[in-house]
C-alpha positions as CSV (number, residue, x, y, z in Angstrom):
1,X,175.6,166.9,169.3
2,X,177.0,167.8,165.9
3,X,174.3,167.4,163.2
4,X,174.7,164.5,160.7
5,X,175.2,166.2,157.2
6,X,174.3,162.9,155.5
7,X,170.8,162.6,157.1
8,X,169.3,163.8,153.8
9,X,170.6,160.5,152.2
10,X,169.0,158.4,155.0
11,X,172.3,157.5,156.8
12,X,172.5,157.5,160.6
13,X,175.9,158.8,161.8
14,X,177.0,155.4,163.0
15,X,176.1,153.8,159.7
16,X,178.0,156.4,157.8
17,X,181.1,155.7,159.8
18,X,180.9,152.0,159.0
19,X,180.6,152.8,155.3
20,X,183.6,155.2,155.4
21,X,185.7,152.5,157.2
22,X,184.7,149.9,154.6
23,X,185.5,152.3,151.7
24,X,188.9,152.9,153.1
25,X,189.7,149.2,153.2
26,X,188.1,147.9,150.0
27,X,190.1,148.4,146.8
28,X,189.0,148.0,143.2
29,X,189.5,144.5,141.9
30,X,192.7,144.3,139.9
31,X,192.0,142.9,136.5
32,X,195.4,141.2,136.3
33,X,194.4,139.2,139.3
34,X,190.7,138.7,139.0
35,X,189.7,139.1,135.3
36,X,190.1,136.5,132.6
37,X,191.0,137.2,129.0
38,X,187.5,137.3,127.6
39,X,186.1,139.8,130.1
40,X,185.7,143.3,128.9
41,X,188.0,144.6,131.6
42,X,190.5,141.9,131.1
43,X,193.6,142.1,129.0
44,X,191.8,141.5,125.7
45,X,189.2,144.0,124.4
46,X,186.3,142.0,123.3
47,X,183.9,144.5,121.7
48,X,184.7,144.6,118.0
49,X,183.3,148.1,117.7
50,X,186.0,149.4,120.0
51,X,188.7,148.0,117.7
52,X,190.6,150.2,115.3
53,X,189.3,149.9,111.8
54,X,186.0,148.2,112.5
55,X,183.5,149.5,109.9
56,X,180.4,147.3,110.6
57,X,178.9,149.0,113.6
58,X,178.0,152.5,112.3
59,X,175.9,152.9,109.2
60,X,178.0,155.9,108.1
61,X,181.0,153.7,107.8
62,X,179.3,150.4,106.8
63,X,177.7,152.2,103.8
64,X,180.2,154.8,102.8
65,X,178.5,155.7,99.5
66,X,174.8,155.2,99.9
67,X,172.6,155.1,96.8
68,X,169.0,156.2,96.6
69,X,167.7,152.9,98.0
70,X,170.0,153.2,101.0
71,X,169.0,156.8,101.7
72,X,165.3,155.8,101.5
73,X,165.7,153.5,104.5
74,X,165.2,154.9,107.9
75,X,168.2,154.8,110.2
76,X,168.0,154.2,114.0
77,X,171.1,155.3,115.9
78,X,171.2,152.8,118.9
79,X,173.0,154.1,122.0
80,X,174.0,151.7,124.9
81,X,174.4,152.5,128.5
82,X,177.1,152.9,131.2
83,X,179.7,150.1,131.4
84,X,178.0,148.4,128.4
85,X,178.8,148.0,124.7
86,X,177.1,147.8,121.3
87,X,176.1,144.3,122.2
88,X,173.2,145.8,124.1
89,X,171.5,146.6,120.8
90,X,172.5,143.7,118.6
91,X,169.2,141.9,119.0
92,X,167.3,145.0,117.8
93,X,169.7,145.3,114.8
94,X,169.0,141.7,113.9
95,X,165.2,142.3,114.1
96,X,165.1,145.6,112.3
97,X,167.4,144.7,109.5
98,X,165.8,141.3,108.8
99,X,164.2,141.5,105.3
100,X,161.6,139.0,106.3
101,X,159.7,141.4,108.6
102,X,157.2,142.2,105.9
103,X,156.6,145.9,106.6
104,X,160.1,146.9,105.6
105,X,163.6,147.2,107.0
106,X,165.5,149.7,109.0
107,X,169.3,150.2,109.2
108,X,170.5,150.3,112.7
109,X,173.7,152.2,113.5
110,X,175.2,150.9,116.8
111,X,177.2,153.7,118.5
112,X,180.0,152.7,120.9
113,X,180.2,155.4,123.6
114,X,183.5,157.1,124.1
115,X,185.8,155.4,126.7
116,X,183.8,152.1,126.4
117,X,184.6,148.9,124.7
118,X,188.3,149.5,125.4
119,X,190.7,148.5,128.2
120,X,189.8,149.4,131.7
121,X,192.3,152.2,131.9
122,X,190.7,154.0,129.0
123,X,187.3,153.6,130.6
124,X,188.6,154.8,134.0
125,X,190.0,158.0,132.5
126,X,187.0,158.9,130.4
127,X,184.4,161.6,131.1
128,X,180.7,161.7,130.4
129,X,181.2,164.3,127.7
130,X,183.6,161.8,126.0
131,X,181.0,159.1,126.4
132,X,178.4,161.0,124.4
133,X,180.6,162.5,121.6
134,X,180.1,159.5,119.2
135,X,176.3,160.1,119.3
136,X,176.6,163.5,117.7
137,X,179.4,162.3,115.4
138,X,177.3,159.6,113.9
139,X,174.2,161.8,113.6
140,X,176.1,164.5,111.7
141,X,177.9,161.9,109.5
142,X,174.5,160.4,108.5
143,X,173.1,163.8,107.8
144,X,176.0,164.8,105.6
145,X,175.6,161.6,103.6
146,X,172.0,162.5,102.8
147,X,169.9,160.5,105.2
148,X,166.7,162.3,106.1
149,X,164.8,159.8,108.3
150,X,167.0,159.4,111.4
151,X,165.8,158.3,114.8
152,X,167.4,157.3,118.1
153,X,167.0,154.3,120.3
154,X,168.8,154.6,123.6
155,X,169.2,152.6,126.8
156,X,169.8,153.6,130.4
157,X,172.7,156.2,130.5
158,X,172.6,156.5,126.8
159,X,169.2,158.2,127.3
160,X,170.7,160.6,129.8
161,X,173.4,161.6,127.3
162,X,170.8,162.0,124.5
163,X,168.5,164.1,126.7
164,X,171.4,166.4,127.6
165,X,172.0,166.9,123.8
166,X,168.3,167.6,123.2
167,X,168.2,170.1,126.0
168,X,171.3,171.7,124.6
169,X,169.5,172.3,121.2
170,X,171.9,170.0,119.2
171,X,169.1,168.7,117.0
172,X,167.0,171.8,116.4
173,X,168.2,172.5,112.9
174,X,167.7,168.9,111.7
175,X,165.5,167.1,114.2
176,X,165.3,163.3,114.5
177,X,162.0,161.6,113.7
178,X,161.7,159.5,116.8
179,X,163.5,159.1,120.2
180,X,162.9,155.8,121.8
181,X,164.1,155.4,125.4
182,X,164.4,152.0,127.1
183,X,164.9,152.2,130.9
184,X,166.3,155.7,130.9
185,X,168.2,156.5,134.1
186,X,167.4,159.8,135.7
187,X,167.2,158.7,139.3
188,X,169.4,155.7,140.2
189,X,168.0,152.8,142.1
190,X,171.3,152.7,144.0
191,X,171.0,155.8,146.2
192,X,174.6,155.6,147.3
193,X,175.6,156.8,143.9
194,X,175.2,160.4,145.3
195,X,178.2,159.5,147.6
196,X,180.4,158.1,144.8
197,X,183.3,160.2,146.0
198,X,183.2,158.5,149.4
199,X,181.9,155.0,148.8
200,X,183.1,154.5,145.2
201,X,185.3,151.5,146.0
202,X,182.2,149.7,147.4
203,X,179.9,150.6,144.5
204,X,182.7,149.8,142.0
205,X,183.3,146.3,143.0
206,X,181.1,143.6,141.4
207,X,181.1,140.7,143.9
208,X,178.6,138.7,141.7
209,X,179.8,138.9,138.1
210,X,177.2,138.2,135.4
211,X,177.1,135.5,132.8
212,X,180.1,134.8,130.5
213,X,178.4,136.8,127.8
214,X,177.8,139.8,130.1
215,X,181.4,139.7,131.4
216,X,182.6,139.8,127.8
217,X,180.5,142.9,126.9
218,X,180.2,144.8,130.1
219,X,182.8,146.1,132.5
220,X,182.6,144.0,135.6
221,X,184.3,146.7,137.7
222,X,183.2,150.3,137.8
223,X,186.0,152.7,138.6
224,X,185.2,155.3,141.1
225,X,186.0,158.1,138.6
226,X,183.4,156.8,136.2
227,X,180.8,156.6,138.9
228,X,181.3,160.3,139.6
229,X,180.9,161.0,135.9
230,X,177.7,158.9,135.8
231,X,176.2,160.8,138.8
232,X,177.1,164.1,137.3
233,X,175.4,163.6,134.0
234,X,172.2,162.0,135.4
235,X,172.0,164.8,138.0
236,X,172.3,167.4,135.2
237,X,169.5,165.8,133.3
238,X,167.4,165.5,136.5
239,X,167.8,169.3,137.0
240,X,167.0,169.9,133.3
241,X,163.8,168.0,133.6
242,X,162.8,169.8,136.7
243,X,163.2,173.1,134.8
244,X,161.6,171.7,131.7
245,X,162.7,171.6,128.0
246,X,161.2,170.6,124.7
247,X,161.9,168.2,121.9
248,X,162.7,169.8,118.5
249,X,159.7,170.5,116.3
250,X,158.7,167.3,114.4
251,X,160.4,164.9,116.9
252,X,158.3,162.3,118.7
253,X,159.4,160.4,121.8
254,X,158.4,157.3,123.6
255,X,159.7,155.8,126.9
256,X,159.6,152.1,127.8
257,X,160.3,151.7,131.5
258,X,160.5,148.6,133.6
259,X,158.4,148.8,136.8
260,X,161.0,146.8,138.8
261,X,164.4,148.0,137.8
262,X,167.4,147.5,140.0
263,X,169.4,150.2,138.2
264,X,167.1,153.0,137.1
265,X,164.4,154.0,139.5
266,X,161.0,154.0,137.7
267,X,160.2,157.5,139.2
268,X,162.6,158.8,136.4
269,X,159.9,158.0,133.8
270,X,157.5,160.4,135.6
271,X,160.2,163.1,135.6
272,X,160.7,162.6,131.9
273,X,157.0,162.7,131.2
274,X,156.6,165.9,133.2
275,X,159.8,167.6,132.1
276,X,160.5,166.8,128.4
277,X,157.6,167.9,126.3
278,X,156.9,167.9,122.6
279,X,157.5,171.1,120.7
280,X,153.8,172.0,121.0
281,X,153.9,171.5,124.8
282,X,152.0,168.2,124.9
283,X,153.3,165.2,126.8
284,X,155.4,162.4,125.3
285,X,154.4,158.8,125.4
286,X,155.5,156.8,128.5
287,X,154.7,153.1,129.0
288,X,155.5,151.3,132.2
289,X,156.2,147.6,131.5
290,X,155.7,144.6,133.8
291,X,159.3,143.7,133.9
292,X,162.1,143.3,136.5
293,X,164.9,143.6,133.9
294,X,167.1,146.7,133.3
295,X,167.3,147.4,129.6
296,X,164.6,144.8,129.1
297,X,165.0,144.8,125.3
298,X,168.3,142.9,125.7
299,X,167.7,139.2,126.5
300,X,170.7,137.2,125.3
301,X,173.3,136.3,127.8
302,X,171.1,136.8,130.8
303,X,171.0,134.3,133.7
304,X,168.5,132.8,134.4
305,X,167.1,132.6,130.9
306,X,164.4,135.2,130.2
307,X,160.8,134.2,130.4
308,X,158.3,133.8,127.6
309,X,156.7,137.1,128.8
310,X,160.1,138.8,128.4
311,X,160.4,137.6,124.8
312,X,156.9,138.7,124.0
313,X,157.7,142.2,125.5
314,X,160.9,142.5,123.5
315,X,159.2,141.6,120.2
316,X,156.4,144.0,120.9
317,X,158.8,146.9,121.6
318,X,161.0,146.1,118.6
319,X,157.9,145.9,116.4
320,X,156.5,149.2,117.6
321,X,159.8,151.0,117.2
322,X,160.4,149.7,113.7
323,X,156.8,150.3,112.5
324,X,156.9,153.9,113.8
325,X,160.1,154.9,112.1
326,X,158.8,153.4,108.8
327,X,155.4,155.2,109.0
328,X,154.9,158.3,106.9
329,X,155.4,161.5,108.8
């Protein structure tokens, strides 16, 4: 009998044939038939940061000529995940920039990944390298304006992109102060992602769309081409972590990982803890959280409504992040 080449993925030969047959029959949902105007992948683009001329999302364009008081404030560059938008970090920006916090305020620069926040065709044709480009653009823009205290907060695939840049040495000359990772994806919970070339149409369909808020700020459909890009970048990072690399000298990192995450397998947190070290070789901080949410720091728009425990966890993480970037080196 011919050996089953897909056994390594846990598929019996008969099961694989059923998957292949389904993949050949199922097509991507056509937005002009299925989507409505306010959906991200509908005819209207609903993320303001993706619109031409919007200046309010990035600190580098919101404050074009910073004075000494502006430059004294820490800046956190917030990076969202795959299919998402800057909406993913709006709750943190509200928290960190609120002058009533008592221990100071932080400017939050929300970066829209390349290819995201635009029509579905732009998303479908984008690559992971294009997704990450705005991260470096904003970091260099802030540095050129004179900001010295710059940190990162990333979610999900945004963390994979950021780790790829760290591994590549992009921040060695001028290292960020902190790197906060919320539910970073290194190992996908959906193991079929490794077969995106074959079962992409199945993975790409979203038979159970989210809430109205989520449909407006996340792509409901995931084109097969983007799934391939997603798998490529997280697999690169996984290999990098297995080899091992270091943070720039002076950079601290902390991971917040949900224990029950339907998108990012919690084992990825262990790989990060083992594979991404501080410059002195010591381990970074990793905290496993009692949560079932992916990107647990984003609560608005979820159905059912988040619990009181979810709210307490969000506030604690936001408070820790803000306090740490404000603390003296």
